C-alpha positions as CSV (number, residue, x, y, z in Angstrom):
1,X,12.4,-65.2,-6.2
2,X,10.4,-63.3,-4.0
3,X,9.7,-59.9,-4.4
4,X,8.8,-57.7,-1.1
5,X,7.1,-54.5,-1.2
6,X,8.3,-52.2,1.3
7,X,5.2,-49.7,2.4
8,X,5.7,-46.3,3.7
9,X,3.4,-45.3,6.9
10,X,3.7,-42.7,9.4
11,X,3.8,-44.1,13.3
12,X,1.4,-42.1,15.4
13,X,2.4,-38.9,16.6
14,X,5.4,-38.7,14.8
15,X,5.8,-35.7,12.0
16,X,6.8,-36.6,8.3
17,X,9.4,-34.1,6.8
18,X,8.4,-30.9,5.0
19,X,8.7,-31.7,1.5
20,X,9.1,-27.4,0.8
21,X,11.6,-25.8,0.6
22,X,12.6,-23.1,3.7
23,X,11.0,-20.4,4.6
24,X,12.0,-17.2,2.7
25,X,14.4,-14.9,4.6
26,X,13.1,-11.7,5.6
27,X,15.0,-9.1,7.4
28,X,14.2,-5.3,8.4
29,X,13.9,-3.3,5.3
30,X,11.6,-6.8,3.7
31,X,9.3,-5.9,6.7
32,X,9.0,-2.3,6.1
33,X,8.7,-2.3,2.2
34,X,5.8,-5.1,3.6
35,X,4.3,-2.4,5.9
36,X,4.4,0.3,3.5
37,X,2.5,-1.5,0.5
38,X,0.0,-2.9,3.1
39,X,-0.4,1.0,4.4
40,X,-1.4,2.3,0.8
41,X,-4.0,-0.4,0.3
42,X,-6.0,1.2,3.0
43,X,-6.3,-1.8,5.3
44,X,-5.4,-2.5,8.6
45,X,-2.5,-3.8,9.8
46,X,-1.8,-6.9,11.4
47,X,0.9,-10.0,12.0
48,X,-0.7,-12.3,10.0
49,X,-1.7,-10.0,6.9
50,X,2.4,-9.0,7.2
51,X,3.3,-12.3,7.2
52,X,1.6,-13.9,4.3
53,X,2.8,-10.9,2.6
54,X,5.9,-12.1,3.0
55,X,5.4,-15.6,2.7
56,X,6.1,-16.3,5.9
57,X,4.4,-17.6,9.4
58,X,3.2,-15.4,11.7
59,X,6.4,-17.0,14.1
60,X,9.2,-16.1,11.9
61,X,7.5,-12.7,11.6
62,X,7.2,-12.2,15.5
63,X,10.3,-13.3,16.2
64,X,11.9,-10.3,13.8
65,X,9.6,-7.5,15.1
66,X,8.4,-8.6,18.7
67,X,4.6,-8.4,18.1
68,X,1.8,-5.9,16.3
69,X,3.8,-3.2,18.6
70,X,6.5,-3.6,16.6
71,X,5.0,-3.5,13.6
72,X,3.1,-0.5,14.5
73,X,6.5,1.1,15.7
74,X,7.4,0.3,12.5
75,X,4.7,2.1,10.6
76,X,4.7,5.0,12.7
77,X,8.8,5.3,11.6
78,X,7.8,5.4,8.2
79,X,5.0,8.1,8.4
80,X,8.2,10.4,9.1
81,X,8.8,10.2,5.3
82,X,5.1,11.8,4.4
83,X,5.3,14.7,7.0
84,X,6.0,18.2,5.5
85,X,9.4,20.2,6.6
86,X,8.9,22.1,10.3
87,X,7.1,25.4,9.9
88,X,10.0,28.4,9.4
89,X,10.2,30.8,12.2
90,X,11.0,33.2,9.9
91,X,8.8,36.6,10.5
92,X,7.0,34.8,13.4
93,X,7.2,36.1,17.5
94,X,7.9,33.1,19.7
95,X,4.6,32.6,20.4
96,X,3.2,32.8,16.7
97,X,5.5,30.2,15.9
98,X,4.4,27.9,18.6
99,X,1.0,28.0,17.5
100,X,2.0,27.0,13.9
101,X,4.2,24.2,14.9
102,X,1.4,22.9,17.0
103,X,-0.7,23.0,14.2
104,X,2.0,21.0,12.8
105,X,2.0,18.2,15.0
106,X,-1.7,18.0,15.2
107,X,-1.8,17.4,11.4
108,X,0.7,14.7,11.4
109,X,-1.0,12.8,14.4
110,X,-4.1,13.2,13.1
111,X,-3.3,11.8,9.6
112,X,-0.7,8.6,11.5
113,X,-2.4,7.7,14.7
114,X,0.1,5.8,15.5
115,X,2.6,8.2,15.8
116,X,0.2,8.6,18.9
117,X,2.1,5.9,20.5
118,X,5.5,6.5,20.1
119,X,6.1,10.4,19.7
120,X,9.3,11.8,19.7
121,X,10.7,8.3,19.1
122,X,9.3,7.7,16.0
123,X,8.6,11.4,14.7
124,X,12.3,12.0,15.8
125,X,14.6,9.0,16.6
126,X,17.9,11.2,16.1
127,X,16.8,14.3,18.4
128,X,17.7,16.9,15.1
129,X,13.8,18.4,15.0
130,X,14.6,18.7,18.4
131,X,17.8,20.4,18.0
132,X,16.5,22.7,15.8
133,X,13.0,23.7,17.5
134,X,15.3,24.3,20.5
135,X,17.6,26.1,19.1
136,X,15.0,29.0,17.2
137,X,13.6,28.9,20.7
138,X,17.2,30.2,21.9
139,X,17.2,32.4,18.8
140,X,14.1,33.8,20.2
141,X,15.7,34.7,23.5
142,X,15.0,31.4,25.6
143,X,17.9,30.1,27.6
144,X,18.2,26.1,26.2
145,X,16.8,24.3,29.3
146,X,13.8,26.5,29.2
147,X,13.9,25.8,25.5
148,X,13.5,22.3,26.2
149,X,11.0,22.7,28.8
150,X,8.8,24.5,26.6
151,X,9.2,22.4,23.5
152,X,8.6,19.3,25.9
153,X,5.5,20.9,27.3
154,X,3.6,21.6,23.9
155,X,4.2,18.2,22.7
156,X,2.5,17.3,25.6
157,X,-0.3,19.1,25.6
158,X,-0.6,18.9,21.8
159,X,-0.6,14.9,22.5
160,X,-3.2,14.7,25.1
161,X,-5.2,16.8,22.9
162,X,-5.3,14.8,19.9
163,X,-5.6,11.7,21.7
164,X,-9.3,13.1,23.2
165,X,-9.7,14.0,19.8
166,X,-9.1,10.8,17.9
167,X,-11.6,9.0,21.0
168,X,-14.3,11.4,20.2
169,X,-14.1,10.8,16.6
170,X,-14.7,6.8,16.8
171,X,-17.0,7.1,19.1
172,X,-19.5,9.5,16.3
173,X,-18.7,7.2,14.2
174,X,-19.6,4.4,16.5
175,X,-22.6,6.4,17.3
176,X,-22.0,7.3,20.7
177,X,-22.8,10.1,21.9
178,X,-19.2,12.5,23.1
179,X,-18.6,13.3,26.7
180,X,-18.9,17.4,25.7
181,X,-22.1,16.3,23.6
182,X,-23.6,14.5,27.0
183,X,-22.8,17.8,28.9
184,X,-24.9,19.5,26.3
185,X,-27.8,16.6,27.1
186,X,-27.5,17.0,30.6
187,X,-27.3,21.2,31.0
188,X,-30.2,21.5,28.0
189,X,-32.1,18.5,30.0
190,X,-31.6,19.7,34.1
191,X,-29.7,22.7,34.0
192,X,-30.3,23.2,37.9
193,X,-28.3,20.3,38.7
194,X,-25.0,21.9,37.1
195,X,-25.7,25.3,38.2
196,X,-21.9,26.4,37.4
197,X,-21.8,25.2,33.7
198,X,-25.0,26.4,33.0
199,X,-23.9,29.8,34.1
200,X,-21.0,29.2,31.2
201,X,-23.9,29.8,28.8
202,X,-22.0,27.2,26.2
203,X,-23.2,26.6,22.7
204,X,-22.5,24.3,19.6
205,X,-19.7,26.5,19.0
206,X,-17.7,25.0,22.4
207,X,-17.5,21.7,20.4
208,X,-15.7,23.1,18.0
209,X,-12.6,20.7,17.7
210,X,-10.7,23.7,16.0
211,X,-11.3,26.3,17.4
212,X,-10.7,24.3,21.3
213,X,-7.3,23.5,20.2
214,X,-6.5,26.8,20.0
215,X,-7.3,27.9,22.6
216,X,-5.5,25.0,24.5
217,X,-2.4,26.4,22.8
218,X,-3.0,29.8,23.8
219,X,-3.3,28.3,27.2
220,X,0.0,26.9,27.5
221,X,1.8,29.2,25.8
222,X,0.7,32.1,28.4
223,X,2.0,29.6,30.8
224,X,5.4,29.1,28.7
225,X,5.9,32.8,28.8
226,X,6.1,33.1,32.5
227,X,8.4,30.7,33.2
228,X,11.9,31.3,34.1
229,X,14.3,31.5,31.1
230,X,11.5,32.8,29.1
231,X,12.4,35.6,26.6
232,X,11.4,39.2,28.3
233,X,10.7,40.8,24.8
234,X,7.8,38.6,23.4
235,X,7.6,40.8,20.7
236,X,11.2,39.8,18.9
237,X,10.6,38.5,15.3
238,X,13.4,36.2,13.5
């Protein structure tokens, strides 16, 4: 009796069946937990890092979040839980409350830069804060439409400033002189080329980011105060 030995082989161009089990299933909650845990480690988020953390391949993760922007949106949304409560208007005029509110949003955006890309969509996806803040402005004497426009203008002003502020910080870390620092160098070297700017008598104090932010917010509040629907009584306190 002859015994025939069967030899297993793979034909070129074919794939062997994986002996591993099915990829672990993932859902939004698991992805959020992974993003949160990676964020707590202080490392930069990436598709590969989150996929490895979940034990799946990048393609599987991509089907759930649509890429790195999806992960960053999740991280931005999770940041809401770390934010302080909205500042109370009690004891404030509308101008002083908007200054406090501006500081609140600036701190939030500096601490969580991902929020800059999504801002209100991440900070206030259900419009709860917008309703509360608009209502406070109405209590100060704004009509509803003016309240909404004032809030929108303030948020836009803050967002633009913080974007430039973060860029300045990154440039300084990279050893590159930020825009206004280069202005000082030009004024020192060739003041005759920039006669109007030289007449301002700029000093290092003018590079203070906190002072510049306060000045910008004051300009914004001044503009809001002269718009139609703004309160006539600018001394009223809640």
